N, C-alpha and C positions, 0 to 999 in steps of 0.2 A: 504493500500499499504506500503510494507516494503521498507526501504531506506538504500541503501549501498552507503557510502561516502568513496571515495579513495582520500587521500591527496598526490599529486604529480603525474604528468603526464609524468614522466621520463620512463626509460626502464621497471621497474617493474610494475608501476602503469598502463601503457599503455597496457601491456600484460595482466594484470589481467582483464581490461575492455574488452578486446577482447576475453579472454578466458570465462569470466563468462556470458557475455551478452546472448549468444545462450543458456545457460543453466538455466537462470533465466527467468520466464515468465515476459514479459513486462507489463501484466495486474496486476501482483502481487509485482513486484520489479522495483523501480527506481535506476539507477546507475548514480552517479555524480562524476566526476573527478574535482579536484581543483588544480589549478596551476597559477603562476604569469607570466610565460613566454610563448609567443606564438610560439617560435621556439624550435624544438627538435634538440639536438646536438648528433651527433654520437661520443661520447667521446673517444673511442679507437683511433679515427683518429687524436686527438690532437698530439699524438706521432710523427706522420709523417709530421705534418705542418712545424716544424722548419727546416727540411731537404728537403723541397720542394717536397716530395713524393705525398702529397695531397695539393690541394689548399684549402684555408679556406672555400670557398663556398661549397665544396664537403661534408662537415660534417654537414650541416644545412638544414633542411626541416620544413615546417609548421607542428605544432603539430596536428592541426585539421585534417590533412590528414590521420592520424592514429587512430583517435577516431571513433569506429564503430557506426553505425546507432542505435539509441535508448539509447545512452549514452550522458549525458550533460556535457558540459565542462564550468566550472565557473572560470572566470579569477579573480584573487585576491591574496593578500598576507595574509598568515595565521598568526593571532595574537597568538591564543592558542586554545587548546582543553580543553573542560570542561566535563570530562568523567562521572562525577556524574550526570550530566544532559543531557548526550548524545547530545552534541552539539559542534559546532566549530565556533569560532568567527574570522572574518576576520578584517584587519586593517582598512577597510572602514566603519566598524560598522555593516556589514551584519552578519547574524547568519544562520547557516546551521545545521539541525538536522539530526540525523541518528539513525537507529536501529543497524547497524553494521559499524564499521570503519576500514579501512585498511590504515596504515600509510607507505607511499613509498616516504618519503621526501629526501631520499639519504643522501649524505655526501658532505662536501665542504672543500677546503683547506682554512686554516686560518692563514695567515702570521702575522696578528696582535697579535697572541698569543705567539710569540717569539720576545723578545726585539730587535729592530733594523732591523728585516727581511724586513718590509715594509717601511724602512726609505728612505733617500734621494737617495740611489743607487737602489731602486726598479724599476725594468724595465730599468735600465741603465747598471748595471753590476750584478744585482741580479734578477733572473727570475725564474718563474714557467712554467711548461707546462701542468698542470692538468686543466687549464682553456683555454677557447678560446682566450681571450685577451692575456694571458700570452704566448701561443703557437705561435700566430701570431707576437707578439712583439719580441719573440726569434728568429723567422725566419728571421726578418729584421736584428737583431743584428748578427746572424751567417753569413749572406750573405756578411758582410763587415768586419768581425772580422779578425785580422791579427795573432791571436794565443796568447799563454801565458799559465797561469795556469787555467785549467778548473776543477771545482770541482762540482761533482754531489752528492747531499746530500739528505738524508732522515731524517726528524725530529724525527718521532715517529711512531710506528705502533699502530692501523691498519691504512692502507691507500687503497684508491682505486687502484685495480689492482696492487698488491705488486711487481710484476716483471717489471713493466714500468720503474722504475728508471734504473734498470740493462739493459733493452732494450735500453733506451736513451743512456747509456754509450756506448754500443756496436755500436749503430747506429752512434754516434758521431765519434768513432774511424774510422768507415768505411767512414764517410762523409769527414773527414779530409784527409784520404788517398786518396780519389777520387780527392780531390782539390789539391793534391800535398803538403800538409803543415802539415802532421802528425807529422813530426820531430820538428815542431814549437809549438806543444801542449803537455803539460803534463796534464794527466788526472788522477784525484783521485776520487775514489768512497767511499763515507763516509756513514756509516750505524750505527744505534743503535744496530744492531743484531751482533752476534759473527762471521758472515761470510756472503759472497754473497749468497751462497746456504746453508740453515741451516738444511735440512733433509739429513740424512746419505747417502742414495744412490745417491741422486742428487749431493751432495758435493763431493762424491768419483768420480763420472763420469765427473762432469763439473767443479770441483774446480779450474782447471788450466786455465780456459778461460780468466780471467783477466790478469794473468801473461803472457800468450801467446801473448796478445795484448799490453803488456807494460802499463798496467793500475795499478796504486797503489791503495791499499785498506786500509781504516782506519776503524776499527771495534769498537763496544762498545762505540761510540761517541754519548753522550747525549748533544745536543746543549744547551748552556745557552744564547748566544746572537750572533747577527751579528754586527761586528764592521765595520760600513760604512766608517769611516775615514781611517782606516788602511787596509780595505778590507781583513778581515779574520773572520772566524767562531771560536767561543770559546766555549769549552765544560765546563760541570760542574766540571770536574776534572783538568781544566785549560789547557787543550791541545789547541793548536792554529793551524789552517790550513789557510794559505793565499790563495787568489784567485785573478785572473784577471776577471774571469767570474764564477759566482756561479749559478747553476741550481739546485734549491732546491725543495723539496716536503714538503710544510709546514704541520703543524699539521692538521690532518683531523678531522672534527667534524660534528656531526648531526646538523639538523636545530635548530636554537635558539627557534623557537616556541615550540619545544619539551621540552626544559628546562623550558620555561615559563608555560608549561602545568603540570610539575611535573611528566612527563612520562619517562624521560631518566636517563641514568647513568652520570658519570662525563663528558663524551664526547658527551652527548645528543643522545646516541643511545638507542633504546627501548628495555628492557629486555623481551625476548620471550623464550618460549619453543623451544629448537633448532631443535626439529623434526616436530612441527606442526605450528610454527610461531605465536601461540596464546599468547597474553600478559601474563606475570606472575601475573598480578593484575587484569585485567579486562577481563571478559569473552566474551565481544562483540568487542574486539579490536585485531587486528592483525598487525604485522609489518613485512615487507618483503623488500628484496633488501639491499642496503646499510644502510637504516635506522635502521635495526635491529641489536642487539648485537650478532649475530651469530659467533661462534668461527671458522670461515672459512674466505676465501678471499672475500673481497668486490669487486667482479668482475661481468661483465655482464653475464658470464656463469653461476654463482651461481644464479643470478636472474632468468635466463631462467629455470634451473632445479628446482629452488624453487617454482616458479610459477606453474609448472606442478603438484607439489605435493600439493601445497596450494589449487588449484582449487578443487581437489577431497576432501580434508579435509573440505574446507569451505562448500561444498555442503552437507556433512554429519552433520557438526556442526549446521547448520540452522535447520536441521530436529531434533536436539536434540540426534543425534547418536554419538557414539564414533568416534574420527577421527582415522582411521586405516592406514593412509599413513604416514610414518616417513621419513623425509628428512635425508639424510646421509652426508650432507655437500659437495656434488659432485661439483667439479670445474675442468675445464680445460682451459689452457691458452697457446696460442702460444707465444713464447718468441723470439723476433727478435734478431739475433746474428750478424747482419751486413753481408756485401758482398753477399746480395741476399739469405740468409739462415735464418732458424729459428729452435727452438726447440718446442716440444710440451710436456706439462705436464698434467696429469690427476690424481686426488687424491680426498680424502674425509676427513672426520673427523678422521678416524681411519688408513687410508692407505696412506702412503707417495708416492710421484711420483716414478714410476718404469719404467724400459725400456720395450720396446715392440712395438706393432703396434695398430693403432686406426683408425676408430672404428671397423674395421674387423679383427679378429685375423689372423695373418700371412700374411695379405694382405695390411692392412692400409686403404687408401694410406699414412696416416701420421705416422711418426716414433716418439716414445716417447723417450725423453732424448737423442735425436740425432739431429745434425745440418743437415738439408736438404733443397733443393731449394723447394720441394714439400710443406714442412711445411710453408715456406715463401709465397708461392702462396696461401696457405690456409688462412693465416692471412689476406692478401690482399682481397681474395674472400669473407671473412666474412662480409665485408661492404655491399655487395649486399644481402647477406643472412639477415643481420640485418634489412635492410630497407624493404625488400620484403617478408620476412617469419617470422622472429622473432617478430618485433613489431606488425604486424597484427595478431599474435596469431596462425599462422599456425602450424601444427604439423611438427616436424622435426624428421628424423630417428635417433635420438640419445636418449638413455635411460636416464630418469632423474636420476636414482640411478647408482652409479658407478659400472662398471662391471670389474671383474678380467680377463675376456676373452681377450687374446692377450698380457697380461702382464707377464713378467718374475719376479718371485718372487726371491729377492735376499737376501743373508745374509747381515746383517748390519755390 
């Protein structure tokens, strides 16, 4: 009996189990998922909780609801992987052996990595929204906040869903307008990048969105610390930005068990071949989703498209055949822009976001690099798709590889 062990029952790990179980004979293969949490969270929903669009209970369902028949779910915390002996050690002393290992342990915000970020003002005037607890605490804060200086801040890339901080900024602008208090809030968007939109076409078409909303932007800001007493963030080049309310995206890092296993880079992401997801060091280890060091967005859409490619590759690899399906870094993301509208971007390793229609050329119904109500409804509709189609591993009518059909090629 061959043993496939999948570390992490989040988006990528759950989809892998659902995709592979029908393709691997249960007489020849056992599949085991390992996770320490019994609840599955729809993480894109965290963005909407602070503004009351989603209630907290809407983003949570039991994990075992999405585990297919014939797949075992082992509950436990991973201590480390011992790749030289093909085994995984759990913190309770349990040992799990494998023939093939898939690492899908995701990425986690780490406010402890920035001096002062998780200090005395944490969850008082300093908040995150990339966690369930952070989003719900921020919802309570915003419900009674009287206004002042709101700073939306990104510590460093890569982060889960790189457009989410920008979405939060636009939604905050819309939220405060709806409450009749926008004139009492100064919003500053702070990024380590050189602009809100860094790709040339997107920047040219969308670069004025912050200015139109009277949102200030501070670029190339590399945070050194959060000063809790003075309520300001300080950069390594000694710039200071004061705040009354700081909504920050802490440093994102892979799981600590990856570091203990010697399998990760400096941020605990697993180095893999960007086309096949195979470890650069071990021939029977793959990493997928946010856990991998892929040079593309750490977003749910990437996990979805990557799993489709991974499934075909894995079935070839276990037969000793060359893996012929190369992932192109395909990602697409709805970008909430406030006031009931959203943008859509679609891109890959080599092609930047371009205008056009998606997924059907000339028809859409979604518009690329354009604010529309249809895009906003698409973003909200995706929650249903996620729970009912994506996680269960059902085929969606979207190509895993990016298509240029419907896109307008633009001079930079």
